[in-house]
C-alpha positions in Angstrom: 79.8 142.6 178.1 79.8 140.7 174.8 83.0 140.9 172.7 83.1 141.8 169.0 84.3 138.3 168.1 81.3 136.8 169.9 78.8 138.9 168.0 80.1 138.3 164.4 80.2 135.1 162.4 80.1 133.9 158.8 77.4 132.2 156.9 79.0 128.8 156.2 76.3 126.8 154.3 72.7 127.2 153.2 70.1 124.5 152.7 66.4 124.2 151.9 64.0 121.3 152.0 61.4 121.3 149.3 58.9 119.1 151.2 58.4 117.6 154.6 60.9 114.8 155.2 62.7 115.5 151.9 66.6 115.6 152.0 68.1 119.0 152.6 69.3 120.6 149.3 72.4 122.8 149.5 72.0 126.1 147.7 74.3 129.0 146.8 71.7 131.7 147.8 68.5 131.9 149.8 65.9 134.5 149.3 64.5 135.4 152.8 61.1 137.0 152.8 59.8 139.0 155.8 57.2 137.3 157.8 57.2 134.3 155.3 60.6 132.6 155.6 62.9 131.1 153.0 61.5 131.0 149.5 61.3 127.4 148.2 61.6 125.9 151.7 58.9 123.6 153.0 58.5 125.9 156.1 57.8 129.0 153.8 54.7 130.8 155.0 54.7 129.7 158.6 54.3 132.2 161.4 57.2 130.7 163.4 59.9 128.1 162.9 60.7 129.6 159.5 64.5 129.2 159.7 66.8 126.8 161.6 70.3 128.1 162.3 73.1 125.7 163.6 76.6 126.4 164.8 79.3 124.7 162.6 81.5 124.2 165.7 78.7 122.3 167.4 78.2 120.2 164.3 81.8 119.3 164.3 81.8 118.4 168.0 78.9 115.9 167.2 80.9 114.6 164.2 78.3 115.8 161.8 78.4 117.8 158.6 76.5 120.9 157.6 72.9 120.0 156.8 72.9 116.9 158.9 70.7 118.5 161.6 68.3 119.7 158.8 69.3 123.3 159.4 68.8 126.0 156.8 71.8 128.1 157.8 75.1 126.8 159.2 77.0 129.6 160.9 80.7 129.7 161.8 82.1 131.9 164.6 78.9 132.9 166.3 77.8 131.0 169.5 74.1 130.6 168.7 73.3 128.7 171.9 74.2 131.8 173.9 71.7 134.0 172.2 68.5 134.9 174.1 65.1 134.6 172.5 64.4 137.9 170.7 68.0 138.4 169.6 68.3 139.7 166.0 70.9 138.7 163.4 71.8 140.5 160.2 73.3 139.0 157.1 73.4 141.6 154.3 69.9 143.1 154.2 68.3 140.1 155.9 67.3 140.3 159.6 66.4 137.2 161.5 64.9 137.1 164.9 65.5 134.2 167.2 62.2 132.8 168.5 63.0 129.5 170.1 65.5 126.8 170.9 65.2 123.8 168.6 64.9 120.8 170.8 66.3 117.5 169.6 63.7 115.1 168.2 63.5 111.4 167.6 64.3 111.9 163.9 67.9 112.4 164.9 68.1 108.8 165.9 67.7 108.0 162.2 71.0 109.8 161.6 72.9 108.0 164.4 71.6 106.1 167.4 72.2 108.3 170.5 72.3 111.6 168.6 69.1 112.9 170.1 70.6 112.8 173.6 74.1 113.9 172.4 72.7 117.0 170.7 70.8 118.3 173.8 71.4 122.1 173.9 73.2 121.8 170.5 70.3 121.5 168.0 70.3 125.1 166.9 68.0 128.1 167.1 64.7 128.8 165.3 64.1 132.2 163.8 61.7 134.2 161.7 62.6 136.6 158.9 62.0 140.2 159.9 63.6 141.9 156.9 63.8 140.5 153.4 66.9 140.0 151.3 69.3 137.4 150.0 71.7 135.3 152.1 74.9 133.9 150.6 77.7 131.6 152.0 80.8 133.6 153.1 78.8 136.6 154.1 79.1 138.0 157.6 76.2 137.4 160.1 76.1 139.8 163.0 74.2 140.1 166.3 72.3 143.4 166.3 72.0 145.5 169.5 
């Protein structure tokens, strides 16, 4: 059985990338649009891989800062790596559905040599937007079901 503390977290940070390869831009709100993704983000309009969520505690264990792994949403207090594919998360009105594990790629080596290997099973989870709304830092993010 999953405990209440394992199913609740906080949205720590938000980021968008305006084009492929562009630096991540911190933002104070993100408009999530059902079946489209995050308005203003390069991945907007994709069918999958719309949103990347990363666990703040895992970033810290890798000696990284929010946004370093090119995530859109940094979450604190929720163990993302333990969530099965199909899990749904709610923050405000927004519902995100986990669709895949984000595997480390060679771009991580540009951040720090050896990071690709070090971040194995810690790169975050990919999601799609199932219900539209606005996400803000400091808001709860909760596992549904």
